[in-house]
PDB file of the backbone (N, CA, C, O) and the ligand in Angstrom, with CONECT records:
HET     ZN  A 101       1
ATOM      1  N   MET A   1       5.234  -2.431  23.044  1.00  0.00           N
ATOM      2  CA  MET A   1       6.447  -1.626  23.215  1.00  0.00           C
ATOM      3  C   MET A   1       7.259  -2.203  24.371  1.00  0.00           C
ATOM      4  O   MET A   1       6.769  -2.317  25.494  1.00  0.00           O
ATOM      5  N   LYS A   2       8.490  -2.559  24.082  1.00  0.00           N
ATOM      6  CA  LYS A   2       9.346  -3.112  25.115  1.00  0.00           C
ATOM      7  C   LYS A   2      10.579  -2.250  25.322  1.00  0.00           C
ATOM      8  O   LYS A   2      11.564  -2.699  25.908  1.00  0.00           O
ATOM      9  N   GLY A   3      10.530  -1.044  24.855  1.00  0.00           N
ATOM     10  CA  GLY A   3      11.650  -0.137  25.036  1.00  0.00           C
ATOM     11  C   GLY A   3      12.843  -0.433  24.164  1.00  0.00           C
ATOM     12  O   GLY A   3      13.935   0.073  24.421  1.00  0.00           O
ATOM     13  N   GLU A   4      12.663  -1.244  23.136  1.00  0.00           N
ATOM     14  CA  GLU A   4      13.777  -1.534  22.247  1.00  0.00           C
ATOM     15  C   GLU A   4      13.989  -0.372  21.294  1.00  0.00           C
ATOM     16  O   GLU A   4      13.041   0.287  20.867  1.00  0.00           O
ATOM     17  N   ALA A   5      15.226  -0.139  20.977  1.00  0.00           N
ATOM     18  CA  ALA A   5      15.505   0.887  19.978  1.00  0.00           C
ATOM     19  C   ALA A   5      15.106   0.339  18.612  1.00  0.00           C
ATOM     20  O   ALA A   5      15.361  -0.823  18.298  1.00  0.00           O
ATOM     21  N   PRO A   6      14.488   1.175  17.818  1.00  0.00           N
ATOM     22  CA  PRO A   6      14.122   0.687  16.484  1.00  0.00           C
ATOM     23  C   PRO A   6      15.360   0.297  15.684  1.00  0.00           C
ATOM     24  O   PRO A   6      16.405   0.938  15.792  1.00  0.00           O
ATOM     25  N   ALA A   7      15.239  -0.742  14.894  1.00  0.00           N
ATOM     26  CA  ALA A   7      16.371  -1.243  14.135  1.00  0.00           C
ATOM     27  C   ALA A   7      16.599  -0.449  12.861  1.00  0.00           C
ATOM     28  O   ALA A   7      17.645  -0.575  12.224  1.00  0.00           O
ATOM     29  N   CYS A   8      15.653   0.342  12.499  1.00  0.00           N
ATOM     30  CA  CYS A   8      15.834   1.143  11.286  1.00  0.00           C
ATOM     31  C   CYS A   8      15.208   2.500  11.507  1.00  0.00           C
ATOM     32  O   CYS A   8      14.570   2.750  12.530  1.00  0.00           O
ATOM     33  N   VAL A   9      15.395   3.360  10.551  1.00  0.00           N
ATOM     34  CA  VAL A   9      14.924   4.727  10.704  1.00  0.00           C
ATOM     35  C   VAL A   9      13.620   4.970   9.960  1.00  0.00           C
ATOM     36  O   VAL A   9      13.232   6.114   9.722  1.00  0.00           O
ATOM     37  N   CYS A  10      12.951   3.891   9.596  1.00  0.00           N
ATOM     38  CA  CYS A  10      11.672   4.059   8.921  1.00  0.00           C
ATOM     39  C   CYS A  10      10.695   4.764   9.855  1.00  0.00           C
ATOM     40  O   CYS A  10      10.806   4.671  11.078  1.00  0.00           O
ATOM     41  N   MET A  11       9.759   5.454   9.272  1.00  0.00           N
ATOM     42  CA  MET A  11       8.757   6.120  10.084  1.00  0.00           C
ATOM     43  C   MET A  11       7.884   5.088  10.805  1.00  0.00           C
ATOM     44  O   MET A  11       7.689   3.971  10.326  1.00  0.00           O
ATOM     45  N   GLU A  12       7.383   5.480  11.928  1.00  0.00           N
ATOM     46  CA  GLU A  12       6.415   4.644  12.616  1.00  0.00           C
ATOM     47  C   GLU A  12       5.033   5.173  12.315  1.00  0.00           C
ATOM     48  O   GLU A  12       4.809   6.383  12.276  1.00  0.00           O
ATOM     49  N   ILE A  13       4.105   4.252  12.101  1.00  0.00           N
ATOM     50  CA  ILE A  13       2.783   4.667  11.684  1.00  0.00           C
ATOM     51  C   ILE A  13       1.730   4.015  12.563  1.00  0.00           C
ATOM     52  O   ILE A  13       1.925   2.911  13.073  1.00  0.00           O
ATOM     53  N   ASP A  14       0.618   4.706  12.735  1.00  0.00           N
ATOM     54  CA  ASP A  14      -0.480   4.147  13.510  1.00  0.00           C
ATOM     55  C   ASP A  14      -1.348   3.325  12.562  1.00  0.00           C
ATOM     56  O   ASP A  14      -2.285   3.837  11.949  1.00  0.00           O
ATOM     57  N   THR A  15      -1.017   2.043  12.457  1.00  0.00           N
ATOM     58  CA  THR A  15      -1.669   1.243  11.429  1.00  0.00           C
ATOM     59  C   THR A  15      -3.087   0.849  11.801  1.00  0.00           C
ATOM     60  O   THR A  15      -3.917   0.644  10.915  1.00  0.00           O
ATOM     61  N   ASP A  16      -3.383   0.741  13.078  1.00  0.00           N
ATOM     62  CA  ASP A  16      -4.741   0.343  13.453  1.00  0.00           C
ATOM     63  C   ASP A  16      -5.758   1.349  12.923  1.00  0.00           C
ATOM     64  O   ASP A  16      -6.767   0.984  12.319  1.00  0.00           O
ATOM     65  N   GLU A  17      -5.470   2.604  13.162  1.00  0.00           N
ATOM     66  CA  GLU A  17      -6.382   3.653  12.716  1.00  0.00           C
ATOM     67  C   GLU A  17      -6.427   3.699  11.193  1.00  0.00           C
ATOM     68  O   GLU A  17      -7.479   3.883  10.580  1.00  0.00           O
ATOM     69  N   LEU A  18      -5.251   3.525  10.611  1.00  0.00           N
ATOM     70  CA  LEU A  18      -5.155   3.574   9.157  1.00  0.00           C
ATOM     71  C   LEU A  18      -5.958   2.450   8.506  1.00  0.00           C
ATOM     72  O   LEU A  18      -6.767   2.691   7.610  1.00  0.00           O
ATOM     73  N   LEU A  19      -5.725   1.225   8.964  1.00  0.00           N
ATOM     74  CA  LEU A  19      -6.376   0.082   8.325  1.00  0.00           C
ATOM     75  C   LEU A  19      -7.887   0.129   8.491  1.00  0.00           C
ATOM     76  O   LEU A  19      -8.624  -0.389   7.652  1.00  0.00           O
ATOM     77  N   ALA A  20      -8.349   0.748   9.574  1.00  0.00           N
ATOM     78  CA  ALA A  20      -9.786   0.837   9.798  1.00  0.00           C
ATOM     79  C   ALA A  20     -10.462   1.680   8.723  1.00  0.00           C
ATOM     80  O   ALA A  20     -11.661   1.541   8.484  1.00  0.00           O
ATOM     81  N   SER A  21      -9.703   2.544   8.082  1.00  0.00           N
ATOM     82  CA  SER A  21     -10.270   3.425   7.065  1.00  0.00           C
ATOM     83  C   SER A  21     -10.213   2.831   5.664  1.00  0.00           C
ATOM     84  O   SER A  21     -10.858   3.337   4.745  1.00  0.00           O
ATOM     85  N   LEU A  22      -9.448   1.766   5.498  1.00  0.00           N
ATOM     86  CA  LEU A  22      -9.184   1.242   4.156  1.00  0.00           C
ATOM     87  C   LEU A  22     -10.063   0.028   3.841  1.00  0.00           C
ATOM     88  O   LEU A  22     -10.627  -0.603   4.735  1.00  0.00           O
ATOM     89  N   THR A  23     -10.161  -0.275   2.558  1.00  0.00           N
ATOM     90  CA  THR A  23     -10.965  -1.404   2.105  1.00  0.00           C
ATOM     91  C   THR A  23     -10.060  -2.576   1.745  1.00  0.00           C
ATOM     92  O   THR A  23      -9.253  -2.464   0.823  1.00  0.00           O
ATOM     93  N   PRO A  24     -10.176  -3.704   2.456  1.00  0.00           N
ATOM     94  CA  PRO A  24      -9.342  -4.865   2.113  1.00  0.00           C
ATOM     95  C   PRO A  24      -9.634  -5.335   0.700  1.00  0.00           C
ATOM     96  O   PRO A  24     -10.792  -5.430   0.293  1.00  0.00           O
ATOM     97  N   ARG A  25      -8.580  -5.627  -0.045  1.00  0.00           N
ATOM     98  CA  ARG A  25      -8.748  -6.025  -1.436  1.00  0.00           C
ATOM     99  C   ARG A  25      -8.243  -7.422  -1.727  1.00  0.00           C
ATOM    100  O   ARG A  25      -8.640  -8.021  -2.727  1.00  0.00           O
ATOM    101  N   GLY A  26      -7.396  -7.948  -0.898  1.00  0.00           N
ATOM    102  CA  GLY A  26      -6.874  -9.269  -1.202  1.00  0.00           C
ATOM    103  C   GLY A  26      -5.789  -9.641  -0.230  1.00  0.00           C
ATOM    104  O   GLY A  26      -5.222  -8.791   0.457  1.00  0.00           O
ATOM    105  N   GLU A  27      -5.504 -10.937  -0.183  1.00  0.00           N
ATOM    106  CA  GLU A  27      -4.525 -11.409   0.767  1.00  0.00           C
ATOM    107  C   GLU A  27      -3.915 -12.686   0.237  1.00  0.00           C
ATOM    108  O   GLU A  27      -4.610 -13.516  -0.349  1.00  0.00           O
ATOM    109  N   ASN A  28      -2.622 -12.849   0.437  1.00  0.00           N
ATOM    110  CA  ASN A  28      -1.988 -14.135   0.182  1.00  0.00           C
ATOM    111  C   ASN A  28      -1.015 -14.355   1.320  1.00  0.00           C
ATOM    112  O   ASN A  28      -0.909 -13.499   2.198  1.00  0.00           O
ATOM    113  N   PRO A  29      -0.295 -15.478   1.340  1.00  0.00           N
ATOM    114  CA  PRO A  29       0.552 -15.739   2.518  1.00  0.00           C
ATOM    115  C   PRO A  29       1.606 -14.669   2.759  1.00  0.00           C
ATOM    116  O   PRO A  29       2.103 -14.534   3.877  1.00  0.00           O
ATOM    117  N   ALA A  30       1.949 -13.919   1.745  1.00  0.00           N
ATOM    118  CA  ALA A  30       3.038 -12.960   1.898  1.00  0.00           C
ATOM    119  C   ALA A  30       2.561 -11.530   2.110  1.00  0.00           C
ATOM    120  O   ALA A  30       3.174 -10.776   2.865  1.00  0.00           O
ATOM    121  N   ILE A  31       1.485 -11.158   1.458  1.00  0.00           N
ATOM    122  CA  ILE A  31       1.053  -9.760   1.514  1.00  0.00           C
ATOM    123  C   ILE A  31      -0.451  -9.648   1.672  1.00  0.00           C
ATOM    124  O   ILE A  31      -1.207 -10.584   1.415  1.00  0.00           O
ATOM    125  N   LYS A  32      -0.847  -8.474   2.102  1.00  0.00           N
ATOM    126  CA  LYS A  32      -2.251  -8.132   2.209  1.00  0.00           C
ATOM    127  C   LYS A  32      -2.398  -6.776   1.528  1.00  0.00           C
ATOM    128  O   LYS A  32      -1.564  -5.891   1.722  1.00  0.00           O
ATOM    129  N   THR A  33      -3.430  -6.611   0.749  1.00  0.00           N
ATOM    130  CA  THR A  33      -3.573  -5.331   0.058  1.00  0.00           C
ATOM    131  C   THR A  33      -4.877  -4.652   0.459  1.00  0.00           C
ATOM    132  O   THR A  33      -5.892  -5.299   0.718  1.00  0.00           O
ATOM    133  N   TYR A  34      -4.812  -3.349   0.499  1.00  0.00           N
ATOM    134  CA  TYR A  34      -5.969  -2.531   0.840  1.00  0.00           C
ATOM    135  C   TYR A  34      -6.070  -1.405  -0.170  1.00  0.00           C
ATOM    136  O   TYR A  34      -5.059  -0.891  -0.652  1.00  0.00           O
ATOM    137  N   GLN A  35      -7.297  -1.028  -0.486  1.00  0.00           N
ATOM    138  CA  GLN A  35      -7.495   0.119  -1.360  1.00  0.00           C
ATOM    139  C   GLN A  35      -7.923   1.319  -0.532  1.00  0.00           C
ATOM    140  O   GLN A  35      -8.731   1.216   0.391  1.00  0.00           O
ATOM    141  N   ASN A  36      -7.362   2.441  -0.888  1.00  0.00           N
ATOM    142  CA  ASN A  36      -7.672   3.676  -0.175  1.00  0.00           C
ATOM    143  C   ASN A  36      -8.835   4.365  -0.870  1.00  0.00           C
ATOM    144  O   ASN A  36      -8.637   5.231  -1.722  1.00  0.00           O
ATOM    145  N   THR A  37     -10.041   3.977  -0.502  1.00  0.00           N
ATOM    146  CA  THR A  37     -11.216   4.512  -1.189  1.00  0.00           C
ATOM    147  C   THR A  37     -11.659   5.857  -0.622  1.00  0.00           C
ATOM    148  O   THR A  37     -12.526   6.517  -1.195  1.00  0.00           O
ATOM    149  N   VAL A  38     -11.076   6.260   0.485  1.00  0.00           N
ATOM    150  CA  VAL A  38     -11.530   7.502   1.119  1.00  0.00           C
ATOM    151  C   VAL A  38     -10.428   8.555   1.166  1.00  0.00           C
ATOM    152  O   VAL A  38     -10.503   9.512   1.936  1.00  0.00           O
ATOM    153  N   SER A  39      -9.398   8.367   0.328  1.00  0.00           N
ATOM    154  CA  SER A  39      -8.330   9.358   0.191  1.00  0.00           C
ATOM    155  C   SER A  39      -7.658   9.712   1.515  1.00  0.00           C
ATOM    156  O   SER A  39      -7.462  10.885   1.833  1.00  0.00           O
ATOM    157  N   VAL A  40      -7.313   8.690   2.273  1.00  0.00           N
ATOM    158  CA  VAL A  40      -6.533   8.906   3.483  1.00  0.00           C
ATOM    159  C   VAL A  40      -5.152   9.411   3.072  1.00  0.00           C
ATOM    160  O   VAL A  40      -4.588   8.942   2.084  1.00  0.00           O
ATOM    161  N   ALA A  41      -4.616  10.349   3.815  1.00  0.00           N
ATOM    162  CA  ALA A  41      -3.291  10.875   3.492  1.00  0.00           C
ATOM    163  C   ALA A  41      -2.213   9.858   3.841  1.00  0.00           C
ATOM    164  O   ALA A  41      -2.273   9.197   4.877  1.00  0.00           O
ATOM    165  N   CYS A  42      -1.234   9.747   2.966  1.00  0.00           N
ATOM    166  CA  CYS A  42      -0.079   8.893   3.220  1.00  0.00           C
ATOM    167  C   CYS A  42       0.688   9.428   4.421  1.00  0.00           C
ATOM    168  O   CYS A  42       0.960  10.628   4.479  1.00  0.00           O
ATOM    169  N   PRO A  43       1.047   8.579   5.381  1.00  0.00           N
ATOM    170  CA  PRO A  43       1.776   9.069   6.557  1.00  0.00           C
ATOM    171  C   PRO A  43       3.169   9.592   6.221  1.00  0.00           C
ATOM    172  O   PRO A  43       3.758  10.341   7.001  1.00  0.00           O
ATOM    173  N   ALA A  44       3.686   9.208   5.087  1.00  0.00           N
ATOM    174  CA  ALA A  44       5.041   9.639   4.726  1.00  0.00           C
ATOM    175  C   ALA A  44       5.046  10.982   4.015  1.00  0.00           C
ATOM    176  O   ALA A  44       5.778  11.895   4.398  1.00  0.00           O
ATOM    177  N   CYS A  45       4.232  11.096   2.985  1.00  0.00           N
ATOM    178  CA  CYS A  45       4.308  12.310   2.159  1.00  0.00           C
ATOM    179  C   CYS A  45       3.065  13.181   2.282  1.00  0.00           C
ATOM    180  O   CYS A  45       3.004  14.271   1.714  1.00  0.00           O
ATOM    181  N   GLU A  46       2.071  12.691   3.030  1.00  0.00           N
ATOM    182  CA  GLU A  46       0.864  13.463   3.308  1.00  0.00           C
ATOM    183  C   GLU A  46      -0.001  13.732   2.095  1.00  0.00           C
ATOM    184  O   GLU A  46      -0.892  14.580   2.140  1.00  0.00           O
ATOM    185  N   LYS A  47       0.257  13.015   1.008  1.00  0.00           N
ATOM    186  CA  LYS A  47      -0.661  13.059  -0.134  1.00  0.00           C
ATOM    187  C   LYS A  47      -1.488  11.781  -0.099  1.00  0.00           C
ATOM    188  O   LYS A  47      -0.996  10.744   0.347  1.00  0.00           O
ATOM    189  N   PRO A  48      -2.718  11.835  -0.553  1.00  0.00           N
ATOM    190  CA  PRO A  48      -3.518  10.605  -0.574  1.00  0.00           C
ATOM    191  C   PRO A  48      -2.836   9.528  -1.409  1.00  0.00           C
ATOM    192  O   PRO A  48      -2.331   9.804  -2.497  1.00  0.00           O
ATOM    193  N   PHE A  49      -2.824   8.307  -0.898  1.00  0.00           N
ATOM    194  CA  PHE A  49      -2.230   7.207  -1.654  1.00  0.00           C
ATOM    195  C   PHE A  49      -3.341   6.383  -2.295  1.00  0.00           C
ATOM    196  O   PHE A  49      -4.519   6.594  -2.008  1.00  0.00           O
ATOM    197  N   ASP A  50      -2.969   5.449  -3.157  1.00  0.00           N
ATOM    198  CA  ASP A  50      -3.966   4.650  -3.873  1.00  0.00           C
ATOM    199  C   ASP A  50      -4.213   3.317  -3.182  1.00  0.00           C
ATOM    200  O   ASP A  50      -5.357   2.939  -2.928  1.00  0.00           O
ATOM    201  N   ASP A  51      -3.146   2.622  -2.888  1.00  0.00           N
ATOM    202  CA  ASP A  51      -3.272   1.311  -2.263  1.00  0.00           C
ATOM    203  C   ASP A  51      -2.205   1.147  -1.194  1.00  0.00           C
ATOM    204  O   ASP A  51      -1.153   1.785  -1.234  1.00  0.00           O
ATOM    205  N   LEU A  52      -2.500   0.285  -0.249  1.00  0.00           N
ATOM    206  CA  LEU A  52      -1.530  -0.078   0.777  1.00  0.00           C
ATOM    207  C   LEU A  52      -1.255  -1.564   0.670  1.00  0.00           C
ATOM    208  O   LEU A  52      -2.179  -2.375   0.619  1.00  0.00           O
ATOM    209  N   VAL A  53       0.022  -1.915   0.636  1.00  0.00           N
ATOM    210  CA  VAL A  53       0.424  -3.318   0.637  1.00  0.00           C
ATOM    211  C   VAL A  53       1.141  -3.585   1.955  1.00  0.00           C
ATOM    212  O   VAL A  53       2.136  -2.926   2.259  1.00  0.00           O
ATOM    213  N   VAL A  54       0.653  -4.536   2.739  1.00  0.00           N
ATOM    214  CA  VAL A  54       1.282  -4.912   3.995  1.00  0.00           C
ATOM    215  C   VAL A  54       2.031  -6.210   3.776  1.00  0.00           C
ATOM    216  O   VAL A  54       1.437  -7.218   3.392  1.00  0.00           O
ATOM    217  N   CYS A  55       3.340  -6.193   4.020  1.00  0.00           N
ATOM    218  CA  CYS A  55       4.139  -7.404   3.874  1.00  0.00           C
ATOM    219  C   CYS A  55       4.086  -8.168   5.187  1.00  0.00           C
ATOM    220  O   CYS A  55       4.501  -7.656   6.226  1.00  0.00           O
ATOM    221  N   LYS A  56       3.578  -9.385   5.141  1.00  0.00           N
ATOM    222  CA  LYS A  56       3.446 -10.181   6.356  1.00  0.00           C
ATOM    223  C   LYS A  56       4.698 -10.983   6.640  1.00  0.00           C
ATOM    224  O   LYS A  56       4.868 -11.509   7.740  1.00  0.00           O
ATOM    225  N   GLN A  57       5.564 -11.077   5.667  1.00  0.00           N
ATOM    226  CA  GLN A  57       6.795 -11.830   5.845  1.00  0.00           C
ATOM    227  C   GLN A  57       7.960 -10.931   5.510  1.00  0.00           C
ATOM    228  O   GLN A  57       7.786  -9.760   5.171  1.00  0.00           O
ATOM    229  N   ASN A  58       9.131 -11.483   5.606  1.00  0.00           N
ATOM    230  CA  ASN A  58      10.312 -10.737   5.238  1.00  0.00           C
ATOM    231  C   ASN A  58      10.222 -10.336   3.771  1.00  0.00           C
ATOM    232  O   ASN A  58       9.441 -10.893   2.999  1.00  0.00           O
ATOM    233  N   PRO A  59      11.030  -9.374   3.416  1.00  0.00           N
ATOM    234  CA  PRO A  59      10.911  -8.813   2.066  1.00  0.00           C
ATOM    235  C   PRO A  59      10.661  -9.864   0.999  1.00  0.00           C
ATOM    236  O   PRO A  59      11.308 -10.911   0.955  1.00  0.00           O
ATOM    237  N   THR A  60       9.736  -9.560   0.173  1.00  0.00           N
ATOM    238  CA  THR A  60       9.240 -10.501  -0.807  1.00  0.00           C
ATOM    239  C   THR A  60       9.161  -9.758  -2.123  1.00  0.00           C
ATOM    240  O   THR A  60       9.173  -8.528  -2.144  1.00  0.00           O
ATOM    241  N   SER A  61       9.081 -10.472  -3.193  1.00  0.00           N
ATOM    242  CA  SER A  61       8.952  -9.757  -4.450  1.00  0.00           C
ATOM    243  C   SER A  61       7.481  -9.465  -4.679  1.00  0.00           C
ATOM    244  O   SER A  61       6.625 -10.331  -4.494  1.00  0.00           O
ATOM    245  N   LEU A  62       7.207  -8.273  -5.072  1.00  0.00           N
ATOM    246  CA  LEU A  62       5.829  -7.815  -5.135  1.00  0.00           C
ATOM    247  C   LEU A  62       5.215  -7.917  -6.521  1.00  0.00           C
ATOM    248  O   LEU A  62       4.003  -7.768  -6.676  1.00  0.00           O
ATOM    249  N   ASN A  63       6.030  -8.165  -7.514  1.00  0.00           N
ATOM    250  CA  ASN A  63       5.488  -8.250  -8.870  1.00  0.00           C
ATOM    251  C   ASN A  63       4.701  -7.014  -9.258  1.00  0.00           C
ATOM    252  O   ASN A  63       3.603  -7.117  -9.805  1.00  0.00           O
ATOM    253  N   LEU A  64       5.238  -5.891  -8.987  1.00  0.00           N
ATOM    254  CA  LEU A  64       4.543  -4.671  -9.390  1.00  0.00           C
ATOM    255  C   LEU A  64       4.604  -4.558 -10.905  1.00  0.00           C
ATOM    256  O   LEU A  64       5.673  -4.616 -11.513  1.00  0.00           O
ATOM    257  N   SER A  65       3.448  -4.397 -11.485  1.00  0.00           N
ATOM    258  CA  SER A  65       3.385  -4.462 -12.944  1.00  0.00           C
ATOM    259  C   SER A  65       3.507  -3.087 -13.582  1.00  0.00           C
ATOM    260  O   SER A  65       3.706  -2.981 -14.792  1.00  0.00           O
ATOM    261  N   LYS A  66       3.392  -2.057 -12.798  1.00  0.00           N
ATOM    262  CA  LYS A  66       3.477  -0.737 -13.400  1.00  0.00           C
ATOM    263  C   LYS A  66       4.412   0.140 -12.590  1.00  0.00           C
ATOM    264  O   LYS A  66       4.780  -0.176 -11.458  1.00  0.00           O
ATOM    265  N   GLN A  67       4.775   1.223 -13.191  1.00  0.00           N
ATOM    266  CA  GLN A  67       5.669   2.175 -12.537  1.00  0.00           C
ATOM    267  C   GLN A  67       4.882   2.946 -11.486  1.00  0.00           C
ATOM    268  O   GLN A  67       3.898   3.616 -11.798  1.00  0.00           O
ATOM    269  N   LEU A  68       5.321   2.843 -10.250  1.00  0.00           N
ATOM    270  CA  LEU A  68       4.595   3.499  -9.181  1.00  0.00           C
ATOM    271  C   LEU A  68       5.556   4.273  -8.300  1.00  0.00           C
ATOM    272  O   LEU A  68       6.733   3.935  -8.173  1.00  0.00           O
ATOM    273  N   ASP A  69       5.022   5.310  -7.705  1.00  0.00           N
ATOM    274  CA  ASP A  69       5.759   5.955  -6.632  1.00  0.00           C
ATOM    275  C   ASP A  69       5.352   5.271  -5.342  1.00  0.00           C
ATOM    276  O   ASP A  69       4.171   5.018  -5.101  1.00  0.00           O
ATOM    277  N   LEU A  70       6.326   4.979  -4.531  1.00  0.00           N
ATOM    278  CA  LEU A  70       6.049   4.245  -3.302  1.00  0.00           C
ATOM    279  C   LEU A  70       6.555   5.015  -2.088  1.00  0.00           C
ATOM    280  O   LEU A  70       7.581   5.694  -2.142  1.00  0.00           O
ATOM    281  N   CYS A  71       5.817   4.893  -1.003  1.00  0.00           N
ATOM    282  CA  CYS A  71       6.333   5.319   0.294  1.00  0.00           C
ATOM    283  C   CYS A  71       6.293   4.071   1.176  1.00  0.00           C
ATOM    284  O   CYS A  71       5.397   3.239   1.033  1.00  0.00           O
ATOM    285  N   VAL A  72       7.236   3.942   2.062  1.00  0.00           N
ATOM    286  CA  VAL A  72       7.333   2.737   2.878  1.00  0.00           C
ATOM    287  C   VAL A  72       7.402   3.113   4.355  1.00  0.00           C
ATOM    288  O   VAL A  72       8.142   4.018   4.741  1.00  0.00           O
ATOM    289  N   GLY A  73       6.634   2.419   5.162  1.00  0.00           N
ATOM    290  CA  GLY A  73       6.706   2.576   6.609  1.00  0.00           C
ATOM    291  C   GLY A  73       6.838   1.217   7.236  1.00  0.00           C
ATOM    292  O   GLY A  73       6.732   0.197   6.555  1.00  0.00           O
ATOM    293  N   VAL A  74       7.070   1.193   8.541  1.00  0.00           N
ATOM    294  CA  VAL A  74       7.249  -0.099   9.187  1.00  0.00           C
ATOM    295  C   VAL A  74       6.609  -0.064  10.573  1.00  0.00           C
ATOM    296  O   VAL A  74       6.695   0.936  11.286  1.00  0.00           O
ATOM    297  N   GLU A  75       5.966  -1.176  10.941  1.00  0.00           N
ATOM    298  CA  GLU A  75       5.460  -1.302  12.300  1.00  0.00           C
ATOM    299  C   GLU A  75       5.544  -2.760  12.688  1.00  0.00           C
ATOM    300  O   GLU A  75       5.145  -3.635  11.921  1.00  0.00           O
ATOM    301  N   ASP A  76       6.061  -3.027  13.874  1.00  0.00           N
ATOM    302  CA  ASP A  76       6.193  -4.401  14.371  1.00  0.00           C
ATOM    303  C   ASP A  76       6.886  -5.308  13.356  1.00  0.00           C
ATOM    304  O   ASP A  76       6.516  -6.474  13.213  1.00  0.00           O
ATOM    305  N   GLY A  77       7.867  -4.793  12.667  1.00  0.00           N
ATOM    306  CA  GLY A  77       8.626  -5.604  11.730  1.00  0.00           C
ATOM    307  C   GLY A  77       7.928  -5.869  10.414  1.00  0.00           C
ATOM    308  O   GLY A  77       8.466  -6.582   9.567  1.00  0.00           O
ATOM    309  N   GLN A  78       6.743  -5.312  10.223  1.00  0.00           N
ATOM    310  CA  GLN A  78       6.042  -5.477   8.956  1.00  0.00           C
ATOM    311  C   GLN A  78       6.233  -4.219   8.123  1.00  0.00           C
ATOM    312  O   GLN A  78       6.183  -3.102   8.639  1.00  0.00           O
ATOM    313  N   ALA A  79       6.450  -4.414   6.844  1.00  0.00           N
ATOM    314  CA  ALA A  79       6.577  -3.268   5.949  1.00  0.00           C
ATOM    315  C   ALA A  79       5.195  -2.871   5.426  1.00  0.00           C
ATOM    316  O   ALA A  79       4.377  -3.720   5.074  1.00  0.00           O
ATOM    317  N   PHE A  80       4.966  -1.597   5.385  1.00  0.00           N
ATOM    318  CA  PHE A  80       3.730  -1.037   4.832  1.00  0.00           C
ATOM    319  C   PHE A  80       4.122  -0.195   3.636  1.00  0.00           C
ATOM    320  O   PHE A  80       4.859   0.781   3.770  1.00  0.00           O
ATOM    321  N   ILE A  81       3.634  -0.570   2.477  1.00  0.00           N
ATOM    322  CA  ILE A  81       4.013   0.101   1.249  1.00  0.00           C
ATOM    323  C   ILE A  81       2.812   0.863   0.707  1.00  0.00           C
ATOM    324  O   ILE A  81       1.776   0.281   0.385  1.00  0.00           O
ATOM    325  N   PHE A  82       2.971   2.161   0.617  1.00  0.00           N
ATOM    326  CA  PHE A  82       1.901   3.011   0.111  1.00  0.00           C
ATOM    327  C   PHE A  82       2.191   3.334  -1.343  1.00  0.00           C
ATOM    328  O   PHE A  82       3.257   3.854  -1.670  1.00  0.00           O
ATOM    329  N   THR A  83       1.250   3.027  -2.206  1.00  0.00           N
ATOM    330  CA  THR A  83       1.506   3.272  -3.619  1.00  0.00           C
ATOM    331  C   THR A  83       0.797   4.545  -4.065  1.00  0.00           C
ATOM    332  O   THR A  83      -0.329   4.838  -3.666  1.00  0.00           O
ATOM    333  N   HIS A  84       1.500   5.277  -4.901  1.00  0.00           N
ATOM    334  CA  HIS A  84       0.929   6.474  -5.526  1.00  0.00           C
ATOM    335  C   HIS A  84       1.013   6.275  -7.017  1.00  0.00           C
ATOM    336  O   HIS A  84       2.087   5.984  -7.545  1.00  0.00           O
ATOM    337  N   LYS A  85      -0.084   6.424  -7.698  1.00  0.00           N
ATOM    338  CA  LYS A  85      -0.051   6.309  -9.150  1.00  0.00           C
ATOM    339  C   LYS A  85       0.801   7.418  -9.728  1.00  0.00           C
ATOM    340  O   LYS A  85       0.700   8.580  -9.333  1.00  0.00           O
ATOM    341  N   ALA A  86       1.630   7.041 -10.659  1.00  0.00           N
ATOM    342  CA  ALA A  86       2.409   8.057 -11.346  1.00  0.00           C
ATOM    343  C   ALA A  86       1.472   8.858 -12.247  1.00  0.00           C
ATOM    344  O   ALA A  86       0.568   8.304 -12.872  1.00  0.00           O
ATOM    345  N   ASP A  87       1.698  10.143 -12.303  1.00  0.00           N
ATOM    346  CA  ASP A  87       0.867  10.977 -13.173  1.00  0.00           C
ATOM    347  C   ASP A  87       1.186  10.720 -14.633  1.00  0.00           C
ATOM    348  O   ASP A  87       0.583  11.334 -15.514  1.00  0.00           O
TER     349      ASP A  87
HETATM  350 ZN    ZN A 101       3.363   8.784   0.104  1.00  0.00          ZN2+
END
């Protein structure tokens, strides 16, 4: 923290605690994915999410193959995308 004003209004999330609860599922140069095997609540909507995708680079195409509900947070310039399976 250097006292800078955030550049966007995205929520801030405590990712260290969050990631410690999740199961890493895969990684490539652009993204890292985690599965929420313990039903951690999404920091945005407070419902358990299915997977977390961490973007390690600037916005990238995610190739999402199915229709998903997403919540997005940001920390240290990285986007955190929480996916919720559509019912
Ligand atoms: Zn959510």
